[in-house]
N, C-alpha and C positions, 0 to 999 in steps of 0.2 A: 611546620617548618622543620627542615632537616638540620641536625646538629653537625657542625664541622669539626668538633673536637670531642674527646671522650668526657671531659669534665662537665659540659652542659648536659650531655646525655645522662650521666650519673645523677646530676642535680634534678633533671626532669623525672628520672625514675623515682627518686626520693619523694618528689612532690606528688607524683602519681600515687605512690603508696599512702601518703598522708591524705590525699584527696579521697582515696578509697576508704580510709578510716573515717573521714568526715561524711562522705556521701553514702557509704555502705551499699549493699546490694538492693535493699528495699528502702522504704520510707518510714519504718518503725524500728524501735530498738531502744538502746540506752545511750546517753551522751557519754563520750569517752571519760572514764574514770569518775563519773558522778553518780551513777546508778539512777539518774533521773530518766523517766520515760520520755521518749521523743514523740511529740505529736505530729501527725501528718496534716498538712494543709494544702490548699489548692493554689496553683500558680497558673495564670492564663496570660494570653497576649491578644490585644485587638488586631495585631498584625499577622499572626500565624497561629495555626492549631498544633497541639502536641503531636509530634511524630510526622508532621508535614513540612513542606518546604519553607525556608526563610525567604522573604522577598529580597531581591538583588540589592536594594539600597543598604541592607545590613552587612553586605560583603565588602571585601577590600576593593580599592579602586582598580585593581587589575582585571576585575570582572566588569562587563558592560553594566552600567547602572550602579555599580558599587560605590557607596559613599562612606562606608566604615562607621555607620551610625549604630548606637546601641538600640535594640528594639524596646518598645514599651512593654512593661510587665505589670500585671495586677495580681494581688493575692488576697485570699480570705481564709478564715478559719484558723489563723495562728493563735497560739495560747495567749489570750489577752492579759491574764493575771500575771504571767511571768516574763513576757517579752518586753525587754527594755530597748532593744535595737535589733536590726536585721543585718545580715551579710549576704552577698551574692558571690558565688563562684561559677564562672563560665569555663567549661572545659570541652575539649574535643578528644574523645577516646579513640579516634580512628587514625591518628597520625602514624607515619611510618616509624617514628621513634617511640611510639606509645602515646599515652594521653598527654595533651598539651593544655596547660592552664592559660586561658585567654585573658581572664580578668578576675581580680579579687577586690571587692569593694565592701568595706565594713563600716559599722556605726551609722547605718541608715536609721533615721529616727524610728523608734518603736511604735509610734502612732501612725506611721505612713502605711499605705496599702497599695502604692503603685510607684513605678519608675516611669518617667516621661521619656518618650523617644529622644535619643541623642543627648540626654542631660545626665549630669552627675549631681546627686543631692547635696545641698549645702551641709557642711560639717562632716560629710562622709570622707573616709580615708581609703586611698588605693594602696594596696600592698603590691610588691613586685609580682609579675606574672612569670611564666616560663622563659620569656625573652628578656627577663630582668628589667622590665619597664613598668612604670606606674601608669598604665594606660590600658584601654580596651583594645585587644588585638582582634579585629573582625575576622569572620570566616574567610578563608583563602586557601581552599584545598588545591593541590596540584591538578593541572588539567587532566581530565579523564577520571578523576576520583570524586566520590560522593562521601561526605563526612557528616557525622551527627555532632550537634553542638548542644550541650546540656547547660541549662540555666537553672542552677540549684540555689534556692533561697533558704537561709537559715534564720530562725528566730533565736535570739540570744538572750540570756538572763541578765546581761549587763552590757554597757558600752565597753568595747574592748580597749585595753591600754596599748594600742598600736599606733605608731606614727606613720605619716605618709612615707611610702617607700619601704615599709617593713619587709623583711625577707619572707619569701613565699612559704618556706617550711614553718617558720614561726607563726605566720598568719593562719595557716591551715590548722596547726596544732591548737592555737588559741580559740579558733572557731569551734573545733571539735570539743574542747573543754567546756564551752559555754552554750552549746546547742540545746534548746528545749523543744524545738519543732523544725520541720523542714518540708519543702515542697519542690517540685521540679517540673519544668516544661522543656521538651527537646525539639529542636528544629534541625532540618537537614539542609545541606547546601552542597552544590557541585553537580557534575555531570552524572546522569543516570546510567 
């Protein structure tokens, strides 16, 4: 989505910087400010393969077949001794205004190993996304463009003290401070 004013663009840039701090370039390293090693774990989907196309039902209704549903995700190998909750951040690094954060969902139960298609887990909390909404913004690239959508899952050392509608910057910072593991799957959508 294209910003129509400077303020949303600046806010999006700040969110992108924080998302970069959270996701990093790779899947290993240290949690921000904790010195704790970050474990890598596997994220998959029965609906699409990493680096391949997302089915149309996961796109916005502007696309034929688009239903705006969240894709099913599964994960394994998260650090079982230290994981108390999970968070997911979905972002699109290919937007014309830079990365766009489509969804931030925190406090997914730490014993869970999947998200069901189209569902939000009970007791999970949605933070604001780049659009300042507490909702999943489905893939919806402009006609003629093809974008990547990164579904990054974070294993957290505690349930986060965030309320529904928490500001994006605060949510990303808090995720970064409590990350003990992470994994990612990327899907593509749009015109080739």
